[in-house]
C-alpha positions in Angstrom: 3.6 -30.5 13.7 4.5 -26.8 13.3 6.7 -25.9 10.4 9.3 -23.3 11.5 11.7 -21.6 9.0 15.2 -20.4 9.7 15.2 -16.9 11.2 18.1 -15.9 8.9 15.7 -14.2 6.5 14.1 -12.1 9.2 10.8 -13.8 8.6 9.7 -16.9 10.5 6.9 -19.0 9.1 4.8 -21.0 11.5 2.3 -23.5 9.9 -0.5 -24.3 12.3 -2.8 -26.2 9.9 -4.7 -29.0 11.7 -4.0 -27.8 15.2 -6.5 -26.8 17.8 -6.7 -23.2 18.8 -4.9 -24.0 22.1 -2.1 -25.9 20.3 -1.7 -23.1 17.7 -1.7 -20.4 20.4 1.1 -22.2 22.3 3.3 -22.7 19.2 2.9 -19.1 18.0 3.4 -17.6 21.5 6.6 -19.7 21.9 8.0 -18.5 18.6 7.2 -14.9 19.4 8.9 -15.1 22.8 12.0 -16.8 21.4 12.4 -14.6 18.3 15.8 -12.9 18.2 16.6 -9.4 17.0 17.1 -10.6 13.4 13.4 -11.5 13.2 11.0 -8.7 12.3 8.0 -10.7 11.1 6.3 -14.0 12.0 4.1 -15.3 9.2 1.4 -17.6 10.6 -0.1 -20.0 8.1 -3.5 -20.9 9.4 -5.4 -21.8 6.3 -8.9 -20.8 5.4 -10.7 -23.6 3.7 -11.3 -25.5 7.0 -13.0 -22.5 8.7 -12.0 -19.3 10.3 -11.4 -20.2 14.0 -7.6 -20.2 13.8 -7.5 -17.0 11.7 -9.8 -15.2 14.1 -7.8 -16.4 17.1 -4.5 -15.2 15.6 -5.8 -11.8 14.6 -7.7 -11.2 17.9 -5.4 -12.8 20.6 -2.0 -11.7 19.2 -3.1 -8.1 18.5 -2.6 -7.6 22.2 0.7 -9.5 22.6 3.5 -7.2 24.0 5.9 -8.1 21.2 3.5 -7.5 18.3 3.5 -4.0 16.9 0.8 -4.6 14.4 -0.9 -7.3 12.3 -1.0 -7.4 8.5 -3.5 -9.4 6.5 -1.8 -10.7 3.4 -3.1 -11.2 -0.1 -3.4 -14.9 0.8 -6.4 -15.3 3.1 -4.7 -18.3 4.8 -1.8 -16.2 6.2 -1.5 -13.5 8.9 1.7 -11.6 9.5 2.6 -10.6 13.1 5.0 -7.6 12.8 7.5 -7.6 15.6 9.5 -4.5 14.5 9.6 -2.3 11.5 12.3 -3.2 8.9 13.3 0.5 8.3 
């Protein structure tokens, strides 16, 4: 089950641990398409100990998404941030 945080902070976290690539893509795409103006970043928690398939899918497939301005790789190798709009 995907964990989805409140969009009040401007950052939504979506946890896709244990999902297939197809399931994770659907959940992330749904959150991107439904993100309101208050959301400027979607943090995808894909993990890294179980392999790199989810991480690679997020970084490759969502780089081309029309709502994503850019992708940031965090200090945590299990997270990838999809930047929807610049904060400033």
